N, C-alpha and C positions, 0 to 999 in steps of 0.2 A: 070213302069206303070202296072195300073191296072189289074186285072183278074177277069173276068164274071163264076159265077158262078151259071145254075137254077134247084130248086129244086125242083120234085115232090109231093107233098103229096095225099095221097084219101081222106082228107075230109079236113075242111075253118081250125082247131084249131091249126093240128099238123104242120105249114106252121109255125107260128104264137109263137107259144112255140118253135121251132128255132131260133128264130127268139131274143126273148123273151134270150135266151141262147146264144145266138152270140153279143147281147149285152150286157151280162152279162161277158164274154169275154172278149171285149174289153176293159172294166174297169177294166179288171184283166193282159193288154194289151199286150193277145192271139195271137189277131185280130184285126187289122184297118180296117174297112172298111170305103169305102167311101161316100155307100147307101146300103140303106136296106131294097127293101119292096115286101109284101104281095099281089100276083095277084090271089084274088076269081073268085072263075063263079059257080053263085047262079045255083040252079034247071032251069028256066027260060033260062041259056044262057047266062046270060050279067057280063061281066067282070068287075070286081073291081082293081080297082087297092088305095092300102091302104101304103100311101110316115112312113115312119117313123118321115119327117118333114113337118111340114106342113107350105110350102111354103106362101101362101095368107095367113097366120097367123100373120106370121113372117115378111114378108111381113110391116103388119098393123102394128105392134106394130114399126118397126123400123121407119115406112115412120111417125107413128100419134108423138114420139118424136124429128125428125127434123122438124114437119111443125110446134108443139112448139115454142122450140129453135125459128127460124123465125121468127113466127107470133110473140115470146116476140120481136123482136125486132120494126116490124110494130104496137105492140102496141094491136096485139088482139087476144091472143095465145093460144084462143079455134076453131075460125077455121082456124088459120094455123093449129093445129092439127088435126080441122075436116079434113081438104084440102094434111096435110101427109099420112096420113091414107088411106083415098080413091086412094092418089097417088102409098103408099104402098102397098096396098092391090093388085093391079091392078098388077105393076109388079111380085109380087111374085106369081101372078095366071100365068103370060106366061110366065114364066122360065122357067126353066127346068132343073135342075145340077144332075149330078150323072146319073143314066144310060133310054132312052130313052123311053118316056112315050108309043110311038109307035107303038117301039119294044116287052115291054109286052105286051100292047094289042094285037098283033100279037099270038104273044106266047103266051097268056093266053088262045087267042078264039081256040085255040090249046086240052089244056086240059078238062076232061069231064065236067057237071054239077057234079057242087057241090064237087069239089075236089080244090089243090088249090097248086103255089110253089110259092117259095120265091127266091128270084132274089138278089146276094148279090155282090156288085162292093169289091174288093177288092185288096188295097194294100197293106200291110201286111201280114202273119201270121207264126206263129210259127203250121208249118199243123202235126206233131206226135201228138200234145195236145191239139190240135182243134179236133182235129179223134178221140180220145183218150175219150174225155172230149161231145163227140159226138157219139160214141158208149154205155158210160156208162148212159149215160141218156135215152141209149133207143131209137133216133131219129131215124125212117126205112127211106126212101125215094128212087125217083130212078131220078139221075140223065139227067135231059131231055138235056144239053148243056153246057160247059164249055169252060172257052179260054182258060185253061189248057197246061201244055206239057202234052202228053200221061202216062208218069210212076203216074204222079200225078193225074192227071185223072182215070188213071188203080184204086187208092189210094183211092179215096174219093166217088168211087161208087164201092170197097170192103167193105172199115166202113157205107155206106149208105144203099147197097141193100144187102146181106149178110144175114141179118134174119129171 
């Protein structure tokens, strides 16, 4: 079962920086993330989700490929590709994998304008190594919400809020 961690930051850039650092750690097999999203709230109060994977684009590419293959069977690959891309884009736009978008928007509306939050859905983690790397890189934020057990949440708070 995956664990959710939400960390708040005083500006927009730090959440993107931590997402990049966690992505690098994922390539080193220190963490396995199911989903990671940066939520920002601009000075006008508008909440925006910055997904790591654009499902609309991925759906359009996959749909275009399959549409072209099916179109070849009917001797019109261009129409098949266009129809497949459109269907894939719509499917990608309507799908929601990982963290629930409405949950992120609701929590994002509670953060201060000009700030951000990082939502991470974690499958597996080598906790001590990830926390140490985040400390060394100087990440400082506040834990807004987790599904971790009490001890692991306290370790995370100590690492991120102690600075």
